[in-house]
KELO-307673 format. One record per residue (C-alpha): residue number from 1; residue in one letter; x, y, z. Coordinates in steps of 0.25 Angstrom, whole numbers, plus 5000, padded with zeros to 4 digits. Layout:
BEGIN
<pt NUM,"A",<X,Y,Z>>
...
This chain:
BEGIN
<pt 1,"M",<5119,4965,5052>>
<pt 2,"P",<5116,4973,5038>>
<pt 3,"L",<5121,4966,5024>>
<pt 4,"T",<5127,4979,5021>>
<pt 5,"K",<5128,4996,5024>>
<pt 6,"I",<5115,5000,5020>>
<pt 7,"T",<5117,5007,5005>>
<pt 8,"K",<5108,5012,4994>>
<pt 9,"V",<5106,4998,4989>>
<pt 10,"D",<5104,4990,5001>>
<pt 11,"R",<5090,4991,4997>>
<pt 12,"I",<5081,4980,4996>>
<pt 13,"L",<5068,4981,4989>>
<pt 14,"V",<5056,4971,4993>>
<pt 15,"I",<5044,4970,4983>>
<pt 16,"D",<5032,4961,4989>>
<pt 17,"D",<5019,4965,4993>>
<pt 18,"D",<5018,4960,5008>>
<pt 19,"V",<5021,4974,5015>>
<pt 20,"E",<5023,4964,5030>>
<pt 21,"L",<5034,4957,5021>>
<pt 22,"C",<5043,4969,5014>>
<pt 23,"S",<5042,4975,5029>>
<pt 24,"L",<5047,4962,5035>>
<pt 25,"V",<5058,4961,5025>>
<pt 26,"G",<5064,4974,5029>>
<pt 27,"E",<5065,4972,5043>>
<pt 28,"Y",<5073,4959,5041>>
<pt 29,"L",<5082,4966,5029>>
<pt 30,"E",<5082,4982,5034>>
<pt 31,"P",<5093,4977,5047>>
<pt 32,"E",<5101,4968,5036>>
<pt 33,"G",<5104,4983,5030>>
<pt 34,"F",<5093,4984,5018>>
<pt 35,"Q",<5085,4993,5014>>
<pt 36,"I",<5070,4987,5009>>
<pt 37,"E",<5062,4994,5001>>
<pt 38,"A",<5048,4987,5000>>
<pt 39,"V",<5037,4988,4987>>
<pt 40,"H",<5023,4981,4988>>
<pt 41,"D",<5021,4979,4972>>
<pt 42,"G",<5029,4973,4961>>
<pt 43,"N",<5029,4987,4950>>
<pt 44,"R",<5033,4994,4963>>
<pt 45,"G",<5044,4983,4966>>
<pt 46,"L",<5049,4983,4952>>
<pt 47,"D",<5048,4999,4950>>
<pt 48,"R",<5059,4999,4964>>
<pt 49,"A",<5067,4987,4959>>
<pt 50,"L",<5070,4992,4944>>
<pt 51,"N",<5073,5006,4952>>
<pt 52,"G",<5078,5004,4964>>
<pt 53,"D",<5092,5002,4971>>
<pt 54,"H",<5088,4989,4978>>
<pt 55,"L",<5099,4978,4982>>
<pt 56,"L",<5089,4967,4981>>
<pt 57,"I",<5073,4964,4978>>
<pt 58,"V",<5066,4955,4986>>
<pt 59,"L",<5053,4953,4978>>
<pt 60,"D",<5039,4945,4980>>
<pt 61,"V",<5034,4936,4968>>
<pt 62,"M",<5019,4941,4970>>
<pt 63,"L",<5019,4957,4970>>
<pt 64,"P",<5007,4965,4966>>
<pt 65,"G",<5008,4974,4953>>
<pt 66,"M",<5021,4965,4947>>
<pt 67,"N",<5023,4951,4953>>
<pt 68,"G",<5038,4947,4956>>
<pt 69,"F",<5043,4939,4945>>
<pt 70,"D",<5039,4950,4936>>
<pt 71,"V",<5045,4960,4945>>
<pt 72,"L",<5058,4951,4944>>
<pt 73,"R",<5057,4950,4929>>
<pt 74,"R",<5058,4967,4928>>
<pt 75,"I",<5068,4968,4938>>
<pt 76,"R",<5078,4958,4930>>
<pt 77,"N",<5076,4965,4918>>
<pt 78,"T",<5085,4976,4923>>
<pt 79,"S",<5090,4971,4937>>
<pt 80,"R",<5100,4961,4943>>
<pt 81,"T",<5094,4966,4958>>
<pt 82,"P",<5093,4953,4966>>
<pt 83,"V",<5081,4949,4968>>
<pt 84,"L",<5073,4940,4980>>
<pt 85,"L",<5060,4936,4976>>
<pt 86,"L",<5049,4931,4986>>
<pt 87,"T",<5040,4920,4981>>
<pt 88,"A",<5029,4911,4988>>
<pt 89,"R",<5033,4900,4996>>
<pt 90,"G",<5032,4886,4985>>
<pt 91,"E",<5030,4894,4975>>
<pt 92,"D",<5042,4888,4967>>
<pt 93,"V",<5039,4894,4953>>
<pt 94,"D",<5040,4910,4961>>
<pt 95,"R",<5054,4906,4962>>
<pt 96,"I",<5059,4899,4949>>
<pt 97,"V",<5053,4912,4941>>
<pt 98,"G",<5058,4922,4952>>
<pt 99,"L",<5072,4914,4949>>
<pt 100,"E",<5070,4913,4934>>
<pt 101,"I",<5068,4928,4934>>
<pt 102,"G",<5079,4933,4940>>
<pt 103,"A",<5077,4933,4957>>
<pt 104,"D",<5089,4929,4964>>
<pt 105,"D",<5082,4922,4974>>
<pt 106,"Y",<5069,4919,4980>>
<pt 107,"L",<5063,4919,4995>>
<pt 108,"P",<5048,4911,4996>>
<pt 109,"K",<5037,4918,5005>>
<pt 110,"P",<5037,4917,5016>>
<pt 111,"F",<5050,4919,5020>>
<pt 112,"N",<5058,4921,5032>>
<pt 113,"P",<5064,4937,5030>>
<pt 114,"R",<5078,4930,5035>>
<pt 115,"E",<5078,4922,5025>>
<pt 116,"L",<5075,4933,5015>>
<pt 117,"V",<5088,4941,5021>>
<pt 118,"A",<5095,4930,5019>>
<pt 119,"R",<5092,4930,5004>>
<pt 120,"I",<5094,4943,5001>>
<pt 121,"R",<5107,4942,5009>>
<pt 122,"A",<5110,4929,4998>>
<pt 123,"I",<5106,4938,4986>>
<pt 124,"L",<5114,4949,4991>>
<pt 125,"R",<5127,4940,4994>>
<pt 126,"R",<5126,4937,4977>>
<pt 127,"T",<5124,4950,4974>>
<pt 128,"Q",<5133,4956,4981>>
<pt 129,"A",<5145,4943,4977>>
<pt 130,"G",<5142,4947,4965>>
<pt 131,"E",<5145,4962,4964>>
<pt 132,"K",<5157,4960,4972>>
<pt 133,"S",<5160,4949,4962>>
<pt 134,"A",<5159,4960,4950>>
<pt 135,"E",<5168,4972,4958>>
<pt 136,"R",<5180,4964,4959>>
<pt 137,"L",<5180,4959,4944>>
<pt 138,"E",<5190,4970,4942>>
<pt 139,"D",<5199,4962,4950>>
<pt 140,"Q",<5196,4948,4947>>
<pt 141,"I",<5187,4944,4936>>
<pt 142,"P",<5180,4930,4938>>
<pt 143,"E",<5183,4919,4927>>
<pt 144,"V",<5172,4915,4916>>
<pt 145,"V",<5167,4900,4919>>
<pt 146,"Q",<5165,4894,4907>>
<pt 147,"V",<5159,4877,4907>>
<pt 148,"G",<5154,4873,4895>>
<pt 149,"D",<5145,4883,4887>>
<pt 150,"I",<5141,4891,4901>>
<pt 151,"E",<5152,4903,4902>>
<pt 152,"L",<5151,4913,4915>>
<pt 153,"D",<5157,4924,4918>>
<pt 154,"P",<5157,4930,4930>>
<pt 155,"A",<5163,4943,4928>>
<pt 156,"T",<5151,4946,4920>>
<pt 157,"R",<5141,4936,4923>>
<pt 158,"I",<5137,4932,4914>>
<pt 159,"V",<5138,4918,4908>>
<pt 160,"R",<5137,4913,4893>>
<pt 161,"Q",<5134,4899,4887>>
<pt 162,"N",<5140,4897,4873>>
<pt 163,"G",<5141,4912,4875>>
<pt 164,"K",<5129,4917,4877>>
<pt 165,"P",<5124,4924,4890>>
<pt 166,"I",<5115,4920,4900>>
<pt 167,"E",<5107,4927,4909>>
<pt 168,"L",<5108,4922,4923>>
<pt 169,"T",<5104,4928,4936>>
<pt 170,"S",<5116,4932,4948>>
<pt 171,"V",<5112,4920,4955>>
<pt 172,"E",<5111,4911,4941>>
<pt 173,"F",<5125,4917,4937>>
<pt 174,"N",<5131,4913,4951>>
<pt 175,"L",<5124,4898,4950>>
<pt 176,"L",<5131,4895,4938>>
<pt 177,"H",<5145,4902,4939>>
<pt 178,"V",<5145,4892,4953>>
<pt 179,"L",<5141,4880,4945>>
<pt 180,"L",<5149,4883,4932>>
<pt 181,"R",<5161,4885,4943>>
<pt 182,"E",<5158,4870,4946>>
<pt 183,"A",<5154,4864,4935>>
<pt 184,"G",<5156,4849,4935>>
<pt 185,"R",<5153,4850,4948>>
<pt 186,"V",<5141,4848,4957>>
<pt 187,"V",<5138,4861,4964>>
<pt 188,"T",<5128,4858,4978>>
<pt 189,"R",<5117,4867,4979>>
<pt 190,"E",<5120,4870,4993>>
<pt 191,"H",<5132,4876,4986>>
<pt 192,"L",<5124,4884,4975>>
<pt 193,"V",<5114,4890,4986>>
<pt 194,"D",<5127,4895,4992>>
<pt 195,"A",<5135,4900,4981>>
<pt 196,"V",<5124,4905,4973>>
<pt 197,"L",<5113,4910,4983>>
<pt 198,"S",<5121,4912,4994>>
<pt 199,"R",<5111,4905,5004>>
<pt 200,"K",<5110,4892,5014>>
<pt 201,"F",<5105,4880,5004>>
<pt 202,"S",<5092,4874,5008>>
<pt 203,"P",<5087,4864,5001>>
<pt 204,"F",<5072,4868,4999>>
<pt 205,"D",<5077,4881,4993>>
<pt 206,"R",<5075,4877,4978>>
<pt 207,"S",<5082,4892,4973>>
<pt 208,"I",<5097,4887,4968>>
<pt 209,"D",<5089,4877,4960>>
<pt 210,"M",<5081,4887,4953>>
<pt 211,"H",<5093,4895,4948>>
<pt 212,"V",<5100,4882,4942>>
<pt 213,"S",<5088,4878,4936>>
<pt 214,"K",<5088,4893,4929>>
<pt 215,"V",<5101,4893,4925>>
<pt 216,"R",<5101,4878,4919>>
<pt 217,"K",<5090,4883,4911>>
<pt 218,"K",<5097,4896,4906>>
<pt 219,"L",<5108,4888,4903>>
<pt 220,"G",<5101,4878,4895>>
<pt 221,"D",<5109,4866,4891>>
<pt 222,"S",<5124,4864,4888>>
<pt 223,"D",<5131,4863,4876>>
<pt 224,"I",<5131,4846,4881>>
<pt 225,"G",<5115,4848,4880>>
<pt 226,"S",<5113,4847,4895>>
<pt 227,"D",<5112,4854,4906>>
<pt 228,"H",<5122,4864,4911>>
<pt 229,"I",<5118,4862,4925>>
<pt 230,"K",<5115,4848,4933>>
<pt 231,"T",<5107,4845,4944>>
<pt 232,"V",<5114,4836,4953>>
<pt 233,"R",<5102,4831,4962>>
<pt 234,"G",<5102,4832,4977>>
<pt 235,"V",<5116,4841,4976>>
<pt 236,"G",<5117,4853,4965>>
<pt 237,"Y",<5121,4857,4952>>
<pt 238,"I",<5131,4855,4942>>
<pt 239,"F",<5135,4861,4930>>
<pt 240,"A",<5139,4850,4920>>
<pt 241,"H",<5150,4853,4911>>
<pt 242,"P",<5163,4849,4914>>
<pt 243,"R",<5171,4856,4923>>
<pt 244,"D",<5182,4856,4914>>
<pt 245,"H",<5175,4865,4904>>
<pt 246,"A",<5175,4874,4915>>
<pt 247,"K",<5184,4887,4913>>
<pt 248,"G",<5182,4895,4926>>
<pt 249,"P",<5192,4895,4939>>
<pt 250,"T",<5184,4882,4945>>
<pt 251,"A",<5189,4873,4933>>
<pt 252,"K",<5205,4879,4930>>
<pt 253,"A",<5205,4875,4946>>
<pt 254,"E",<5200,4861,4944>>
<pt 255,"E",<5209,4861,4931>>
<pt 256,"A",<5221,4865,4939>>
């Protein structure tokens, strides 16, 4: 059953030089209600990504003309269109670099087409949920969450550290929001994968750990000289500042 009624923006751009793969992707996505546009080299793919009206971009790392990393960097200079990166299986460095540049998720090749559909569904659920939240701002303004030197404003999706803005991707923002609202408590990897990546947890999928690592690096040390986000081995992560410093709804409820 289609996800949504087809509109002019329900188009997915696939940038991959494997013509057969692009055809296969189309066979699986078109019944879901999407229109597929396939481009087979990096330069042309970048042109279509910047000038087309696409709901999401599926981007291969290995491309003729311009590699996928360079295409992604150029896209992120001007666009927040969700990007699912296709990487070679076993190449962890490709996944890490892709996420650092701004990919919303990655999928190693070769992959099951059903897994591709599932990943796309998850990305679009996150994206569409963010858009719906923005539409409700006029009626209900989310409260700013502040823990120690970190302040997160859900309404404007801006994060500040000691008053200075921190640039985060959509996934990173959502991840930090979850951790801040649970400041002082351990958040399991399973919960983070479900809440942030909108998919079932797999112990072999290290995506959430890469996103946490990137957020931790961007925030740097806290005012007391230690990492903001602590790893609880075998369980998950914890935003280390005491909960009684929080200014968001969670902390207020506990104080009451």
